[in-house]
C-alpha positions as CSV (number, residue, x, y, z in Angstrom):
1,M,-16.5,32.5,3.9
2,K,-18.7,30.0,6.0
3,L,-17.6,27.1,3.7
4,L,-14.1,28.1,4.1
5,R,-14.1,28.4,7.9
6,E,-15.7,24.8,7.8
7,T,-13.2,23.5,5.7
8,I,-10.2,24.6,7.6
9,R,-11.9,23.5,10.9
10,R,-12.3,20.0,9.4
11,I,-8.9,19.7,8.1
12,L,-7.3,20.9,11.5
13,Q,-9.4,19.3,14.2
14,E,-9.8,15.4,13.1
15,A,-7.7,12.7,14.6
16,Y,-8.3,8.9,14.3
17,E,-7.6,6.3,17.1
18,L,-6.0,3.2,15.6
19,D,-7.5,-0.1,16.8
20,D,-5.3,-3.2,17.4
21,E,-5.2,-4.8,14.0
22,Q,-4.2,-1.2,12.5
23,I,-1.5,-0.9,15.1
24,H,-0.1,-4.3,14.1
25,R,0.0,-3.4,10.3
26,K,1.7,-0.1,11.0
27,Q,4.3,-2.0,13.4
28,S,4.9,-4.6,10.8
29,L,5.5,-1.8,8.1
30,E,8.0,0.1,10.2
31,R,9.8,-3.1,11.4
32,G,10.1,-4.2,7.6
33,A,11.4,-0.9,6.2
34,G,12.5,1.4,8.9
35,S,11.9,5.2,8.3
36,W,10.5,4.5,4.8
37,G,8.1,2.0,6.4
38,K,6.9,4.6,8.7
39,K,6.1,7.1,5.4
40,L,4.3,4.0,3.9
41,A,2.1,3.8,7.0
42,K,1.2,7.2,7.1
43,A,0.4,7.0,3.4
44,A,-1.9,4.3,4.5
45,G,-3.4,6.4,7.4
46,L,-1.8,4.5,10.0
47,Q,-0.5,7.2,12.3
48,D,-0.5,7.3,16.1
49,K,-2.5,10.2,17.5
50,S,0.3,11.9,18.5
51,D,1.8,12.0,15.2
52,Q,-1.6,13.1,13.7
53,L,-1.4,15.9,16.3
54,S,2.0,16.8,15.2
55,D,1.1,17.0,11.5
56,R,-2.1,18.9,12.4
57,E,-0.1,21.7,14.6
58,A,2.3,22.2,11.5
59,L,-0.7,22.4,9.0
60,K,-2.2,24.9,11.3
61,I,0.9,26.9,11.5
62,Y,1.0,26.8,7.7
63,Q,-2.5,27.8,7.3
64,Q,-2.3,30.8,9.7
65,E,0.6,32.2,7.7
66,L,-1.2,31.4,4.2
67,Q,-4.3,33.4,5.4
68,S,-2.6,36.1,7.1
69,D,-0.5,37.4,4.1
70,R,-2.0,39.4,0.9
71,Q,0.0,37.0,-1.1
72,G,-1.2,33.9,0.5
73,K,-4.9,35.0,0.2
74,K,-4.2,35.7,-3.6
75,M,-2.9,32.0,-3.8
76,I,-6.1,30.6,-2.1
77,Q,-8.2,32.8,-4.4
78,A,-6.2,31.6,-7.6
79,F,-6.8,28.0,-6.6
80,K,-10.4,28.4,-5.6
81,R,-11.0,30.1,-9.1
82,G,-9.1,27.9,-11.1
83,D,-6.5,30.7,-12.1
84,V,-3.8,28.2,-11.9
85,T,-3.3,24.8,-13.6
86,I,-4.4,22.0,-11.1
87,L,-4.0,18.4,-12.5
88,H,-4.8,15.1,-11.0
89,S,-3.5,12.1,-12.7
90,F,-5.1,8.8,-13.3
91,E,-1.9,7.2,-14.2
92,Y,0.4,8.2,-11.4
93,Q,1.5,5.5,-9.0
94,G,2.6,6.6,-5.6
95,A,4.6,4.8,-3.0
96,T,1.7,2.7,-1.6
97,G,0.9,1.7,-5.2
98,Q,4.6,0.6,-5.8
99,A,4.5,-1.3,-2.5
100,G,1.4,-3.2,-3.5
101,M,-0.7,-1.3,-0.9
102,G,-3.3,0.3,-3.4
103,G,-3.7,3.8,-4.4
104,T,-3.4,3.4,-8.0
105,S,-6.4,4.5,-10.3
106,K,-7.1,2.0,-13.2
107,E,-9.5,4.3,-14.9
108,K,-8.7,5.0,-18.4
109,L,-11.4,7.7,-19.5
110,A,-12.5,10.7,-17.5
111,S,-16.0,9.5,-17.6
112,D,-15.0,6.4,-15.7
113,W,-13.2,8.3,-13.1
114,I,-16.0,10.8,-12.5
115,K,-18.5,7.9,-12.0
116,K,-16.1,6.5,-9.3
117,Y,-15.2,9.8,-7.5
118,G,-17.6,12.4,-8.8
119,K,-17.3,16.0,-10.2
120,T,-16.9,17.4,-6.5
121,G,-15.5,16.0,-3.5
122,T,-14.4,16.4,0.1
123,D,-11.9,13.7,0.2
124,A,-8.7,15.7,-0.3
125,L,-6.7,15.0,-3.3
126,S,-2.9,15.0,-4.2
127,V,-2.5,17.2,-7.3
128,C,0.3,18.9,-9.0
129,A,0.0,22.7,-9.4
130,Y,1.3,25.0,-12.1
131,Y,1.3,28.8,-12.1
132,E,0.1,29.2,-15.5
133,P,-3.8,29.2,-16.2
134,N,-5.3,26.1,-17.6
135,T,-6.1,27.6,-20.9
136,S,-2.3,28.0,-21.8
137,S,1.0,26.0,-21.7
138,V,2.6,25.3,-18.4
139,G,6.3,25.2,-17.5
140,T,7.0,28.5,-19.5
141,R,9.0,29.8,-16.6
142,Q,11.0,26.9,-15.3
143,A,11.6,23.6,-16.5
144,I,9.3,20.7,-14.9
145,Y,10.8,17.7,-12.9
146,G,9.7,15.0,-10.7
147,N,6.1,14.2,-9.8
148,A,5.1,17.4,-11.4
149,G,6.7,16.4,-14.9
150,F,5.2,12.8,-14.6
151,V,1.7,14.1,-14.0
152,L,1.9,16.5,-16.8
153,S,2.9,13.6,-19.2
154,A,0.2,11.5,-18.2
155,K,-3.8,12.0,-18.3
156,G,-6.4,12.9,-15.7
157,V,-8.7,15.8,-14.5
158,I,-8.3,19.5,-14.2
159,L,-9.5,21.0,-10.9
160,K,-10.0,23.9,-8.7
161,G,-10.4,23.9,-4.9
162,Y,-9.1,25.0,-1.8
163,P,-5.1,24.5,-1.1
164,V,-4.8,22.6,2.0
165,F,-0.9,22.7,1.7
166,V,1.1,23.8,-1.4
167,G,4.3,21.9,-1.4
168,E,7.7,22.1,-3.0
169,Q,8.3,18.4,-3.0
170,D,6.4,14.8,-2.5
171,L,4.4,15.2,0.8
172,M,4.0,11.3,1.4
173,T,0.3,12.2,2.3
174,Q,-2.7,9.8,3.0
175,T,-3.6,8.0,-0.1
176,L,-7.5,7.3,-0.5
177,G,-6.9,3.9,-2.2
178,A,-4.5,2.5,0.6
179,V,-6.9,3.7,3.3
180,D,-8.9,0.8,4.9
181,S,-12.7,0.4,5.0
182,K,-12.7,1.1,8.9
183,M,-11.1,4.7,8.2
184,K,-13.2,5.4,5.3
185,A,-16.2,4.7,7.3
186,H,-14.9,6.9,10.1
187,W,-14.5,9.8,7.8
188,K,-17.4,9.3,5.5
189,Q,-19.3,12.5,6.4
190,S,-16.5,14.8,6.4
191,G,-13.9,13.4,3.8
192,I,-10.8,11.9,4.4
193,P,-8.0,14.3,5.5
194,K,-4.5,14.5,4.2
195,R,-1.6,16.1,6.0
196,P,2.0,16.8,4.9
197,S,4.8,15.4,6.9
198,V,6.3,17.9,9.4
199,E,9.6,18.4,7.4
200,K,11.6,21.5,7.1
201,G,13.8,22.9,4.5
202,D,17.3,24.2,4.6
203,H,16.2,27.5,6.1
204,G,14.0,25.9,8.9
205,G,10.8,26.8,7.4
206,F,8.0,24.3,6.5
207,M,8.5,23.3,2.7
208,G,5.2,24.6,1.7
209,M,4.3,27.8,-0.5
210,T,2.4,30.4,1.2
211,R,2.5,33.1,-1.4
212,L,1.4,33.3,-5.0
213,G,4.6,35.0,-5.8
214,R,6.6,32.0,-4.6
215,L,4.5,29.6,-6.9
216,K,5.3,32.0,-9.8
217,R,9.1,32.0,-9.1
218,V,9.3,28.0,-8.7
219,G,6.8,27.5,-11.5
220,Y,4.9,24.5,-9.9
221,S,4.2,22.5,-6.8
222,A,5.3,19.0,-6.7
223,E,2.4,18.0,-4.6
224,T,-0.4,20.0,-3.5
225,V,-3.2,18.8,-1.0
226,L,-6.4,20.1,-2.5
227,D,-9.8,20.0,-0.6
228,N,-13.5,21.0,-1.8
229,W,-12.3,20.2,-5.2
230,K,-14.4,20.5,-8.6
231,V,-13.5,19.2,-11.8
232,V,-13.4,21.8,-14.3
233,G,-11.9,19.9,-17.2
234,T,-9.6,16.9,-18.3
235,Y,-6.2,16.8,-19.9
236,I,-3.9,14.2,-21.8
237,S,-0.2,14.4,-23.0
238,Y,1.1,13.0,-26.4
239,A,3.8,11.2,-24.3
240,D,3.3,7.6,-24.8
241,K,-0.2,7.8,-26.3
242,S,-1.4,7.3,-29.9
243,D,-3.6,9.3,-32.0
244,G,-6.4,7.0,-31.3
245,D,-5.8,7.1,-27.6
246,I,-5.8,11.0,-27.8
247,R,-9.2,10.9,-29.9
248,N,-11.0,8.6,-27.6
249,F,-9.9,10.5,-24.5
250,V,-11.0,14.0,-26.1
251,A,-14.3,12.6,-27.4
252,D,-15.3,11.0,-23.9
253,S,-14.4,14.5,-22.1
254,L,-16.7,16.4,-24.6
255,A,-19.5,13.8,-24.4
256,I,-19.7,14.7,-20.4
257,G,-19.4,18.4,-21.0
258,L,-15.7,19.0,-20.1
259,P,-13.1,20.8,-22.2
260,C,-10.0,18.7,-22.8
261,N,-6.3,20.1,-23.0
262,V,-3.9,18.2,-25.1
263,Y,-0.4,18.8,-24.0
264,G,3.0,18.1,-26.0
265,P,6.5,18.0,-24.7
266,K,7.3,20.3,-21.6
267,G,3.8,21.3,-21.1
268,K,3.1,23.0,-24.3
269,L,-0.6,23.4,-24.9
270,I,-1.0,21.9,-28.5
271,N,-5.0,21.9,-28.5
272,R,-7.8,22.9,-26.0
273,H,-11.1,21.1,-27.3
274,E,-14.4,22.9,-25.9
275,P,-17.6,21.0,-25.7
């Protein structure tokens, strides 16, 4: 419980003051690409303090709702225990990667990724979450599209951790690989925060799930911000992979003591290799 309180306090309280060089980069992005440039700037951590505070207040409201509801508490426990499938892909290229601003992983094997980022971390990660447990097929309730479909067809690590925000769509959160060295140094002790944009759905509510039942109905989260995470396995899909690619990835995972899920089309679990 103490760790949970500390996690929430850190997520909600931190704000960073941009220096002159960072303000210039932010303004250049916004002039060059308008509203999309503002989203790119946010993904690179280049937000005014007022925008950070606005996002923080929205996240505070979300966390209060998440923790005040019995179903919300069930969702927190499901993520912390790893009762739902949480995937982070090595191959996913977000908006900053496509714009040449960094943020795309180049690791081919799980052992390489873990050497760089560790088996546990407090730098919040963008992941996709699926209602089913990581010992079974996913997408059994709803067809999977968008980010969640791409991540499932790639390769990466299986995680558990604290759900900072469980989104129904791409959140345009801060991308670790696109954040500059000054920000990384500032957040070295506490971990780089990620906050979703203050956007609302058709009914006025924040586009985030606060109940496990909602995740069950929708089937998956297109982007979840996960903090205090731990690697509990790896996964790879047969999509665009050779048999040799699969064998090498599985062998690497087992060599470092991690189970490996091999998925087929539409999230079907073909095999789960245990160390």
